[in-house]
DSSP file (Angstrom, degrees, kcal/mol; ACC not computed):
  #  RESIDUE AA STRUCTURE BP1 BP2  ACC     N-H-->O    O-->H-N    N-H-->O    O-->H-N    TCO  KAPPA ALPHA  PHI   PSI    X-CA   Y-CA   Z-CA
    1    1 A X              0   0    0      0, 0.0    43,-0.0     0, 0.0     0, 0.0   0.000 360.0 360.0 360.0 -24.2  103.8  131.9  100.3
    2    2 A X        -     0   0    0      2,-0.1     3,-0.1     3,-0.0    46,-0.0   0.513 360.0-120.5 -88.3  -5.2  107.5  132.2  100.2
    3    3 A X        +     0   0    0      1,-0.2     2,-1.0     2,-0.1    45,-0.0   0.677  68.2 136.6  77.4  17.4  107.5  135.2  102.5
    4    4 A X     >  -     0   0    0      1,-0.2     4,-2.4     2,-0.1    -1,-0.2  -0.793  29.7-177.5-102.4  93.3  109.1  137.5   99.9
    5    5 A X  H  > S+     0   0    0     -2,-1.0     4,-2.5     1,-0.2    -1,-0.2   0.888  79.1  50.3 -61.3 -44.1  107.1  140.7  100.1
    6    6 A X  H  > S+     0   0    0      1,-0.2     4,-2.0     2,-0.2    -1,-0.2   0.930 113.3  45.7 -63.4 -44.9  108.9  142.6   97.4
    7    7 A X  H  > S+     0   0    0      1,-0.2     4,-2.5     2,-0.2    -1,-0.2   0.889 111.5  53.5 -64.2 -39.0  108.6  139.8   94.9
    8    8 A X  H  X S+     0   0    0     -4,-2.4     4,-2.7     2,-0.2    -2,-0.2   0.923 107.3  50.9 -62.0 -44.4  105.0  139.4   95.9
    9    9 A X  H  X S+     0   0    0     -4,-2.5     4,-2.3     2,-0.2    -1,-0.2   0.904 110.6  49.6 -60.3 -41.8  104.3  143.1   95.2
   10   10 A X  H  X S+     0   0    0     -4,-2.0     4,-2.2     2,-0.2    -1,-0.2   0.932 112.5  46.9 -62.7 -45.0  105.9  142.8   91.7
   11   11 A X  H  X S+     0   0    0     -4,-2.5     4,-2.5     1,-0.2    -2,-0.2   0.885 111.0  51.7 -65.9 -38.4  103.9  139.7   90.9
   12   12 A X  H  X S+     0   0    0     -4,-2.7     4,-2.8     2,-0.2    -1,-0.2   0.903 109.5  50.4 -64.3 -40.1  100.7  141.4   92.1
   13   13 A X  H  X S+     0   0    0     -4,-2.3     4,-2.2     2,-0.2    -2,-0.2   0.915 111.8  47.5 -63.8 -42.3  101.4  144.4   89.9
   14   14 A X  H  X S+     0   0    0     -4,-2.2     4,-2.3     2,-0.2    -2,-0.2   0.903 112.9  49.3 -63.7 -41.2  102.0  142.1   86.9
   15   15 A X  H  X S+     0   0    0     -4,-2.5     4,-2.8     2,-0.2     5,-0.2   0.925 110.2  49.9 -64.5 -45.4   98.8  140.2   87.6
   16   16 A X  H  X S+     0   0    0     -4,-2.8     4,-1.9     1,-0.2    -1,-0.2   0.910 111.5  49.1 -61.6 -41.7   96.8  143.4   88.0
   17   17 A X  H  X S+     0   0    0     -4,-2.2     4,-0.6     2,-0.2    -1,-0.2   0.913 112.1  48.7 -63.3 -42.3   98.1  144.7   84.7
   18   18 A X  H >< S+     0   0    0     -4,-2.3     3,-1.0     1,-0.2     4,-0.3   0.922 111.3  48.9 -64.3 -44.5   97.3  141.4   83.0
   19   19 A X  H >< S+     0   0    0     -4,-2.8     3,-1.3     1,-0.2    -1,-0.2   0.836 104.2  60.2 -65.6 -31.8   93.8  141.3   84.3
   20   20 A X  H 3< S+     0   0    0     -4,-1.9    -1,-0.2     1,-0.2    -2,-0.2   0.698  97.2  61.8 -69.4 -17.1   93.2  144.9   83.2
   21   21 A X  T << S+     0   0    0     -3,-1.0     2,-0.3    -4,-0.6    -1,-0.2   0.563  77.6 108.1 -84.6  -9.3   93.8  143.8   79.6
   22   22 A X    <   +     0   0    0     -3,-1.3     2,-0.2    -4,-0.3    -3,-0.0  -0.520  47.2 174.7 -71.2 131.3   90.9  141.4   79.5
   23   23 A X    >   -     0   0    0     -2,-0.3     3,-1.7     1,-0.0     6,-0.2  -0.749  48.5 -87.6-128.5 179.8   88.0  142.7   77.4
   24   24 A X  T 3  S+     0   0    0      1,-0.3     5,-0.1    -2,-0.2     6,-0.1   0.714 122.4  60.1 -63.2 -21.4   84.7  141.3   76.2
   25   25 A X  T 3  S+     0   0    0      4,-0.1    -1,-0.3     3,-0.1     2,-0.3   0.620  78.9 105.9 -81.5 -13.0   86.3  139.7   73.2
   26   26 A X  S X  S-     0   0    0     -3,-1.7     3,-2.0     1,-0.2     4,-0.3  -0.510  73.2-137.2 -68.6 129.1   88.5  137.5   75.3
   27   27 A X  T 3  S+     0   0    0      1,-0.3     3,-0.2    -2,-0.3    -1,-0.2   0.717 105.0  44.3 -62.6 -18.7   87.2  133.9   75.3
   28   28 A X  T >  S+     0   0    0      1,-0.1     3,-2.0     2,-0.1     4,-0.4   0.180  76.9 115.9-107.6  16.5   87.8  133.7   79.0
   29   29 A X  G X  S+     0   0    0     -3,-2.0     3,-1.5     1,-0.3    -1,-0.1   0.839  70.5  59.7 -56.6 -36.2   86.3  137.1   79.9
   30   30 A X  G 3  S+     0   0    0      1,-0.3    -1,-0.3    -4,-0.3    -2,-0.1   0.658  98.0  60.8 -70.1 -12.5   83.4  135.6   81.9
   31   31 A X  G <  S+     0   0    0     -3,-2.0     2,-0.5     2,-0.0    -1,-0.3   0.555  93.1  77.9 -87.1  -8.6   86.0  133.9   84.2
   32   32 A X    <   +     0   0    0     -3,-1.5     2,-0.3    -4,-0.4     3,-0.0  -0.877  57.5 176.3-107.6 129.8   87.4  137.3   85.3
   33   33 A X    >>  -     0   0    0     -2,-0.5     3,-1.3     1,-0.1     4,-0.5  -0.904  42.0-114.5-127.3 160.4   85.7  139.5   87.8
   34   34 A X  H 3> S+     0   0    0     -2,-0.3     4,-0.6     1,-0.3     3,-0.4   0.801 114.3  57.1 -61.4 -28.9   86.7  142.7   89.4
   35   35 A X  H 3> S+     0   0    0      1,-0.2     4,-2.4     2,-0.2    -1,-0.3   0.639  85.2  81.6 -79.7 -13.9   86.9  141.0   92.8
   36   36 A X  H <> S+     0   0    0     -3,-1.3     4,-2.4     1,-0.2    -1,-0.2   0.909  91.4  47.5 -61.5 -43.2   89.5  138.4   91.8
   37   37 A X  H  X S+     0   0    0     -4,-0.5     4,-3.2    -3,-0.4     5,-0.2   0.941 113.0  47.7 -65.5 -45.6   92.5  140.7   92.1
   38   38 A X  H  X S+     0   0    0     -4,-0.6     4,-2.7     1,-0.2    -1,-0.2   0.879 111.5  51.8 -62.4 -37.1   91.5  141.9   95.6
   39   39 A X  H  X S+     0   0    0     -4,-2.4     4,-2.0     2,-0.2    -1,-0.2   0.932 113.2  44.3 -63.3 -45.5   90.8  138.4   96.7
   40   40 A X  H  X S+     0   0    0     -4,-2.4     4,-2.3    -5,-0.2    -2,-0.2   0.934 114.8  48.1 -63.9 -47.8   94.3  137.3   95.5
   41   41 A X  H  X S+     0   0    0     -4,-3.2     4,-2.8     1,-0.2     5,-0.2   0.912 110.4  52.0 -61.8 -43.2   96.0  140.3   97.0
   42   42 A X  H  X S+     0   0    0     -4,-2.7     4,-2.0    -5,-0.2    -1,-0.2   0.903 110.0  48.5 -60.4 -41.6   94.2  139.9  100.3
   43   43 A X  H  X S+     0   0    0     -4,-2.0     4,-2.2     2,-0.2    -1,-0.2   0.892 111.5  50.6 -65.0 -39.6   95.3  136.3  100.5
   44   44 A X  H  X S+     0   0    0     -4,-2.3     4,-1.9     2,-0.2    -2,-0.2   0.941 110.8  47.8 -63.2 -47.2   98.9  137.2   99.6
   45   45 A X  H  X>S+     0   0    0     -4,-2.8     5,-2.6     1,-0.2     4,-0.5   0.866 110.1  53.4 -64.1 -35.3   99.0  139.9  102.3
   46   46 A X  H ><5S+     0   0    0     -4,-2.0     3,-1.1    -5,-0.2    -1,-0.2   0.935 109.6  47.9 -62.3 -45.8   97.5  137.5  104.8
   47   47 A X  H 3<5S+     0   0    0     -4,-2.2    -2,-0.2     1,-0.2    -1,-0.2   0.819 110.5  52.4 -63.8 -31.2  100.3  135.0  104.0
   48   48 A X  H 3<5S-     0   0    0     -4,-1.9    -1,-0.2    -5,-0.1    -2,-0.2   0.524 116.2-113.6 -82.7  -5.7  102.9  137.7  104.4
   49   49 A X  T <<5S+     0   0    0     -3,-1.1     2,-1.3    -4,-0.5    -3,-0.2   0.654  75.7 134.2  80.9  14.4  101.6  138.7  107.8
   50   50 A X     >< +     0   0    0     -5,-2.6     4,-2.4     1,-0.2     5,-0.2  -0.628  25.6 167.8 -94.7  74.4  100.5  142.1  106.6
   51   51 A X  H  >  +     0   0    0     -2,-1.3     4,-2.7     1,-0.2    -1,-0.2   0.814  66.8  52.2 -68.5 -35.5   97.2  141.8  108.3
   52   52 A X  H  > S+     0   0    0      2,-0.2     4,-2.3     1,-0.2    -1,-0.2   0.926 113.1  45.6 -66.3 -42.8   95.9  145.4  108.0
   53   53 A X  H  > S+     0   0    0      2,-0.2     4,-2.4     1,-0.2     5,-0.2   0.913 113.7  50.0 -64.7 -41.5   96.5  145.3  104.2
   54   54 A X  H  X S+     0   0    0     -4,-2.4     4,-3.0     1,-0.2     5,-0.3   0.933 109.2  52.0 -60.9 -45.4   94.9  141.9  104.0
   55   55 A X  H  X S+     0   0    0     -4,-2.7     4,-2.4     1,-0.2     5,-0.2   0.920 110.0  48.8 -57.5 -45.5   91.9  143.2  106.0
   56   56 A X  H  X S+     0   0    0     -4,-2.3     4,-1.9     2,-0.2    -1,-0.2   0.945 115.4  42.8 -61.0 -50.0   91.4  146.1  103.6
   57   57 A X  H  X S+     0   0    0     -4,-2.4     4,-2.1     1,-0.2    -2,-0.2   0.919 116.9  46.5 -63.2 -44.9   91.6  144.0  100.5
   58   58 A X  H  X S+     0   0    0     -4,-3.0     4,-2.6    -5,-0.2    -1,-0.2   0.832 109.0  54.4 -72.4 -32.1   89.4  141.3  101.8
   59   59 A X  H  X S+     0   0    0     -4,-2.4     4,-1.9    -5,-0.3    -1,-0.2   0.940 110.6  46.7 -64.1 -46.6   86.8  143.7  103.2
   60   60 A X  H  X S+     0   0    0     -4,-1.9     4,-2.0    -5,-0.2    -2,-0.2   0.904 113.5  49.4 -60.1 -41.5   86.4  145.3   99.8
   61   61 A X  H  X S+     0   0    0     -4,-2.1     4,-1.6     2,-0.2    -2,-0.2   0.913 107.4  52.9 -66.7 -43.2   86.2  141.9   98.1
   62   62 A X  H  < S+     0   0    0     -4,-2.6    -1,-0.2     1,-0.2    -2,-0.2   0.889 110.1  49.4 -60.4 -38.7   83.6  140.6  100.5
   63   63 A X  H >< S+     0   0    0     -4,-1.9     3,-1.0     1,-0.2    -1,-0.2   0.903 110.8  49.7 -65.3 -40.8   81.5  143.6   99.7
   64   64 A X  H 3< S+     0   0    0     -4,-2.0     3,-0.3     1,-0.2    -1,-0.2   0.747 106.1  58.1 -70.1 -23.4   81.9  143.1   96.0
   65   65 A X  T >X  +     0   0    0     -4,-1.6     3,-1.0     1,-0.2     4,-0.5   0.008  62.7 118.9 -98.6  28.8   80.9  139.4   96.3
   66   66 A X  T <4  +     0   0    0     -3,-1.0    -1,-0.2     1,-0.2    -2,-0.1   0.446  51.0  92.5 -72.2   3.6   77.5  139.9   97.8
   67   67 A X  T 34 S-     0   0    0     -3,-0.3    -1,-0.2     1,-0.1    -2,-0.1   0.362 109.1 -97.2 -83.4   6.3   76.1  138.2   94.7
   68   68 A X  T <4  +     0   0    0     -3,-1.0    -2,-0.1     1,-0.2     2,-0.1   0.673  64.7 159.8  94.2  17.5   76.1  134.7   96.3
   69   69 A X    ><  -     0   0    0     -4,-0.5     3,-1.5     1,-0.1     4,-0.3  -0.450  46.9-128.4 -73.2 146.8   79.3  133.2   95.0
   70   70 A X  T >> S+     0   0    0      1,-0.3     3,-1.2     2,-0.2     4,-0.6   0.802 105.0  69.9 -61.4 -29.2   80.8  130.3   96.9
   71   71 A X  H 3> S+     0   0    0      1,-0.3     4,-2.2     2,-0.2     3,-0.3   0.685  79.9  77.0 -66.4 -16.4   84.1  132.1   97.0
   72   72 A X  H <> S+     0   0    0     -3,-1.5     4,-2.8     1,-0.2    -1,-0.3   0.865  89.7  55.1 -63.1 -34.8   82.7  134.7   99.4
   73   73 A X  H <> S+     0   0    0     -3,-1.2     4,-2.1    -4,-0.3    -1,-0.2   0.860 107.4  50.6 -67.0 -32.7   82.9  132.2  102.3
   74   74 A X  H  X S+     0   0    0     -4,-0.6     4,-2.6    -3,-0.3    -2,-0.2   0.938 111.6  47.4 -66.0 -46.9   86.7  131.9  101.5
   75   75 A X  H  X S+     0   0    0     -4,-2.2     4,-2.6     1,-0.2    -2,-0.2   0.927 113.8  47.3 -60.3 -46.3   87.1  135.6  101.5
   76   76 A X  H  X S+     0   0    0     -4,-2.8     4,-2.3     2,-0.2    -1,-0.2   0.868 110.8  52.3 -65.7 -36.0   85.2  136.0  104.8
   77   77 A X  H  X S+     0   0    0     -4,-2.1     4,-2.0     2,-0.2    -2,-0.2   0.925 111.7  45.7 -64.0 -44.2   87.2  133.2  106.3
   78   78 A X  H  X S+     0   0    0     -4,-2.6     4,-2.3     2,-0.2    -2,-0.2   0.884 111.3  52.8 -65.6 -38.5   90.5  134.8  105.3
   79   79 A X  H  X S+     0   0    0     -4,-2.6     4,-2.2     2,-0.2    -2,-0.2   0.903 107.1  53.1 -62.0 -40.7   89.2  138.2  106.6
   80   80 A X  H  X S+     0   0    0     -4,-2.3     4,-2.8     1,-0.2    -2,-0.2   0.919 107.9  50.6 -59.3 -44.2   88.4  136.5  109.9
   81   81 A X  H  X S+     0   0    0     -4,-2.0     4,-2.5     1,-0.2    -2,-0.2   0.912 108.9  51.3 -61.4 -42.5   92.0  135.2  110.1
   82   82 A X  H  X S+     0   0    0     -4,-2.3     4,-0.6     1,-0.2    -1,-0.2   0.902 112.6  46.5 -61.2 -40.5   93.4  138.7  109.4
   83   83 A X  H ><>S+     0   0    0     -4,-2.2     5,-2.6     2,-0.2     3,-0.8   0.909 111.3  50.7 -68.9 -42.3   91.2  140.1  112.2
   84   84 A X  H ><5S+     0   0    0     -4,-2.8     3,-2.1     1,-0.2    -2,-0.2   0.936 107.8  53.2 -58.9 -46.6   92.1  137.3  114.7
   85   85 A X  H 3<5S+     0   0    0     -4,-2.5    -1,-0.2     1,-0.3    -2,-0.2   0.628 107.6  51.9 -69.5 -12.7   95.8  137.9  114.0
   86   86 A X  T <<5S-     0   0    0     -3,-0.8    -1,-0.3    -4,-0.6    -2,-0.2   0.401 119.3-112.7 -96.4  -0.9   95.3  141.5  114.8
   87   87 A X  T < 5S+     0   0    0     -3,-2.1     2,-1.4    -4,-0.3     3,-0.2   0.635  73.7 137.6  80.6  14.2   93.7  140.6  118.1
   88   88 A X     >< +     0   0    0     -5,-2.6     4,-2.3     1,-0.2    -1,-0.2  -0.591  18.7 163.0 -93.5  74.4   90.3  141.9  117.0
   89   89 A X  H  >  +     0   0    0     -2,-1.4     4,-2.7     1,-0.2     5,-0.2   0.881  68.7  50.8 -66.3 -42.0   88.3  139.0  118.4
   90   90 A X  H  > S+     0   0    0     -3,-0.2     4,-1.9     2,-0.2    -1,-0.2   0.934 114.4  43.8 -63.4 -45.5   84.8  140.7  118.3
   91   91 A X  H  > S+     0   0    0      1,-0.2     4,-2.3     2,-0.2    -1,-0.2   0.884 113.5  53.5 -64.8 -37.3   85.2  141.8  114.7
   92   92 A X  H  X S+     0   0    0     -4,-2.3     4,-2.7     1,-0.2    -2,-0.2   0.921 109.0  47.0 -64.4 -44.2   86.6  138.3  113.8
   93   93 A X  H  X S+     0   0    0     -4,-2.7     4,-2.1     2,-0.2    -1,-0.2   0.861 111.4  51.7 -69.0 -33.4   83.6  136.5  115.4
   94   94 A X  H  X S+     0   0    0     -4,-1.9     4,-1.6    -5,-0.2    -1,-0.2   0.930 113.5  44.2 -65.6 -43.9   81.1  138.7  113.6
   95   95 A X  H  X S+     0   0    0     -4,-2.3     4,-2.3     1,-0.2    -2,-0.2   0.895 111.7  53.4 -66.5 -40.3   82.8  138.1  110.3
   96   96 A X  H  X S+     0   0    0     -4,-2.7     4,-2.4     1,-0.2    -1,-0.2   0.880 104.7  55.6 -62.4 -38.1   83.1  134.4  111.0
   97   97 A X  H  X S+     0   0    0     -4,-2.1     4,-1.9     1,-0.2    -1,-0.2   0.901 108.2  48.1 -60.0 -40.9   79.3  134.4  111.7
   98   98 A X  H  X S+     0   0    0     -4,-1.6     4,-2.2     2,-0.2    -2,-0.2   0.890 109.5  53.0 -66.5 -39.6   78.8  135.8  108.2
   99   99 A X  H  X S+     0   0    0     -4,-2.3     4,-2.2     1,-0.2    -2,-0.2   0.904 108.3  50.5 -61.7 -41.0   81.1  133.2  106.7
  100  100 A X  H  X S+     0   0    0     -4,-2.4     4,-2.5     2,-0.2    -1,-0.2   0.895 107.5  53.7 -65.0 -39.4   79.1  130.5  108.4
  101  101 A X  H  X S+     0   0    0     -4,-1.9     4,-1.6     1,-0.2    -1,-0.2   0.920 108.8  49.5 -59.1 -43.4   75.9  132.0  107.0
  102  102 A X  H  X S+     0   0    0     -4,-2.2     4,-3.1     1,-0.2     5,-0.4   0.911 110.5  50.1 -61.3 -42.6   77.4  131.8  103.5
  103  103 A X  H  X S+     0   0    0     -4,-2.2     4,-2.1     1,-0.2    -1,-0.2   0.874 106.4  55.3 -65.3 -36.9   78.4  128.2  104.1
  104  104 A X  H  < S+     0   0    0     -4,-2.5    -1,-0.2     1,-0.2    -2,-0.2   0.871 116.6  38.2 -61.2 -35.4   74.9  127.3  105.2
  105  105 A X  H  < S+     0   0    0     -4,-1.6    -2,-0.2    -5,-0.2    -1,-0.2   0.887 131.6  22.8 -83.2 -42.0   73.6  128.7  101.9
  106  106 A X  H  < S-     0   0    0     -4,-3.1    -3,-0.2    -5,-0.1    -2,-0.2   0.717  80.1-143.6-103.3 -23.8   76.3  127.6   99.5
  107  107 A X     <  -     0   0    0     -4,-2.1     2,-0.4    -5,-0.4    -4,-0.1   0.838  31.3-179.1  59.3  34.4   78.0  124.6  101.1
  108  108 A X     >  -     0   0    0     -6,-0.2     4,-1.3     1,-0.2    -1,-0.2  -0.540  19.7-155.6 -70.7 119.4   81.3  125.7   99.6
  109  109 A X  H  > S+     0   0    0     -2,-0.4     4,-1.5     1,-0.2    -1,-0.2   0.851  88.2  55.5 -66.9 -38.5   84.0  123.3  100.6
  110  110 A X  H  > S+     0   0    0      1,-0.2     4,-1.5     2,-0.2    -1,-0.2   0.904 107.8  50.0 -63.1 -40.6   87.0  125.6  100.3
  111  111 A X  H  > S+     0   0    0      1,-0.2     4,-2.7     2,-0.2    -1,-0.2   0.852 103.8  60.3 -64.6 -34.9   85.4  128.1  102.7
  112  112 A X  H  X S+     0   0    0     -4,-1.3     4,-2.4     1,-0.2    -1,-0.2   0.909 103.2  50.3 -61.5 -43.0   84.7  125.3  105.2
  113  113 A X  H  X S+     0   0    0     -4,-1.5     4,-1.9     1,-0.2    -1,-0.2   0.923 113.5  45.1 -61.1 -44.7   88.4  124.5  105.5
  114  114 A X  H  X S+     0   0    0     -4,-1.5     4,-2.3     2,-0.2    -2,-0.2   0.899 111.5  52.4 -68.3 -40.5   89.3  128.1  106.1
  115  115 A X  H  X S+     0   0    0     -4,-2.7     4,-2.4     1,-0.2    -1,-0.2   0.906 108.7  50.3 -63.4 -41.7   86.5  128.7  108.6
  116  116 A X  H  X S+     0   0    0     -4,-2.4     4,-2.1     1,-0.2    -1,-0.2   0.901 109.5  52.0 -62.4 -39.2   87.6  125.6  110.6
  117  117 A X  H  X S+     0   0    0     -4,-1.9     4,-1.8     2,-0.2    -2,-0.2   0.897 108.9  50.4 -61.5 -40.7   91.1  127.0  110.6
  118  118 A X  H  X S+     0   0    0     -4,-2.3     4,-0.9     2,-0.2    -2,-0.2   0.905 108.0  52.3 -64.7 -41.6   89.8  130.3  111.9
  119  119 A X  H >< S+     0   0    0     -4,-2.4     3,-0.7     1,-0.2    -1,-0.2   0.902 107.6  52.8 -62.2 -39.6   87.9  128.6  114.7
  120  120 A X  H >< S+     0   0    0     -4,-2.1     3,-1.5     1,-0.2    -1,-0.2   0.897 106.0  53.5 -60.8 -39.4   91.1  126.8  115.7
  121  121 A X  H 3< S+     0   0    0     -4,-1.8     3,-0.4     1,-0.3    -1,-0.2   0.672 100.2  62.8 -71.2 -14.8   92.8  130.1  115.9
  122  122 A X  T X< S+     0   0    0     -4,-0.9     3,-2.1    -3,-0.7    -1,-0.3   0.449  71.7 104.8 -85.7  -0.4   90.1  131.4  118.3
  123  123 A X  G X   +     0   0    0     -3,-1.5     3,-2.2     1,-0.3    -1,-0.2   0.851  69.3  62.1 -51.2 -41.1   91.0  128.7  120.9
  124  124 A X  G 3  S+     0   0    0     -3,-0.4    -1,-0.3     1,-0.3     3,-0.2   0.761 110.7  41.4 -59.4 -19.9   92.8  131.2  123.2
  125  125 A X  G X  S+     0   0    0     -3,-2.1     3,-2.3     1,-0.1     6,-0.3   0.038  75.8 128.1-110.4  23.8   89.4  133.0  123.5
  126  126 A X  T <   +     0   0    0     -3,-2.2    -1,-0.1     1,-0.3    -2,-0.1   0.676  68.1  59.1 -60.7 -18.3   87.3  129.9  123.8
  127  127 A X  T 3  S+     0   0    0     -3,-0.2    -1,-0.3    -4,-0.2     2,-0.2   0.615  80.3 102.8 -85.9 -12.1   85.6  131.1  127.0
  128  128 A X  S X> S-     0   0    0     -3,-2.3     4,-2.3     1,-0.1     3,-0.6  -0.526  76.1-131.5 -71.8 135.0   84.2  134.3  125.3
  129  129 A X  H 3> S+     0   0    0      1,-0.2     4,-2.4    -2,-0.2    -1,-0.1   0.867 105.4  53.8 -56.6 -39.0   80.5  133.9  124.6
  130  130 A X  H 3> S+     0   0    0      1,-0.2     4,-1.7     2,-0.2    -1,-0.2   0.839 109.7  48.3 -68.3 -30.4   80.9  135.2  121.0
  131  131 A X  H <> S+     0   0    0     -3,-0.6     4,-2.1    -6,-0.3    -1,-0.2   0.910 111.2  49.8 -72.0 -43.0   83.5  132.5  120.3
  132  132 A X  H  X S+     0   0    0     -4,-2.3     4,-2.5     1,-0.2    -2,-0.2   0.884 108.7  54.7 -60.9 -38.0   81.4  129.8  121.8
  133  133 A X  H  X S+     0   0    0     -4,-2.4     4,-2.3    -5,-0.2    -1,-0.2   0.930 109.2  44.6 -63.8 -46.2   78.5  131.0  119.7
  134  134 A X  H  X S+     0   0    0     -4,-1.7     4,-2.2     2,-0.2    -1,-0.2   0.859 112.5  53.3 -69.8 -31.7   80.4  130.7  116.3
  135  135 A X  H  X S+     0   0    0     -4,-2.1     4,-2.4     2,-0.2    -1,-0.2   0.938 110.3  47.2 -63.4 -45.2   81.8  127.3  117.4
  136  136 A X  H  X S+     0   0    0     -4,-2.5     4,-2.4     1,-0.2    -2,-0.2   0.898 111.3  51.3 -62.2 -40.9   78.3  126.1  118.1
  137  137 A X  H  X S+     0   0    0     -4,-2.3     4,-2.1     2,-0.2    -1,-0.2   0.888 109.8  49.8 -64.5 -38.5   77.0  127.4  114.8
  138  138 A X  H  X S+     0   0    0     -4,-2.2     4,-2.1     2,-0.2    -2,-0.2   0.913 110.9  49.0 -67.4 -41.9   79.8  125.7  112.9
  139  139 A X  H  X S+     0   0    0     -4,-2.4     4,-1.9     1,-0.2    -2,-0.2   0.899 110.4  51.4 -62.8 -39.7   79.1  122.4  114.7
  140  140 A X  H  X S+     0   0    0     -4,-2.4     4,-1.2     1,-0.2    -2,-0.2   0.892 107.9  52.8 -64.2 -38.8   75.4  122.8  113.8
  141  141 A X  H  < S+     0   0    0     -4,-2.1     4,-0.5     1,-0.2     3,-0.4   0.918 108.8  49.9 -60.4 -43.5   76.4  123.4  110.2
  142  142 A X  H >< S+     0   0    0     -4,-2.1     3,-0.7     1,-0.2    -1,-0.2   0.856 110.2  49.1 -66.7 -35.3   78.4  120.2  110.2
  143  143 A X  H 3< S+     0   0    0     -4,-1.9    -1,-0.2     1,-0.2    -2,-0.2   0.703 106.9  57.0 -77.5 -17.7   75.5  118.1  111.6
  144  144 A X  T 3<        0   0    0     -4,-1.2    -1,-0.2    -3,-0.4    -2,-0.2   0.517 360.0 360.0 -90.1  -4.0   73.0  119.5  109.1
  145  145 A X    <         0   0    0     -3,-0.7    -1,-0.2    -4,-0.5    -2,-0.1   0.492 360.0 360.0 -67.2 360.0   75.0  118.4  106.1
C-alpha cells in the first residue's frame, strides 16, 4: 500500500515463512489455508502495479478456492482489476462474470465492493457488449438482494 516493492517482498517472505510454521497443534490452524498467502501476495502485487504477478497469484488462488468460500469473489474481483489494468478486457469481463456468480451464491460483501470498483474501471469500454452484460448482471444482483 505504501508502494515500496522491496519492503513488500521482504514482508511477504516473512509472512510465508511464518505461515509455513503452522501445524495441526496450533490452536489457530483451522484459520490458515494454503490459499491465504497467494491471496495476500496477489493483492500486494495489484497494489504495487505489478499486474502480471498479481494475475498469476490470484489465478492460482481462485482455483484453490473452488470450495465455495466468500473470499473467492474478492480474489476474482482483484483478478479482474489486474486484467483490466493490463488491457485484457475480454478476460476481465469473463472473470468478472464468475465473480458475480460467486456473489449471487454467497452474498459476500467484501467481494461486492471490489466488483463494483472493477465495473467502474470498465467504463472506457462501456459500449462493448461483454461489458454491458456484466454491468446488467451486477445490477440484477443488486435488485435481487
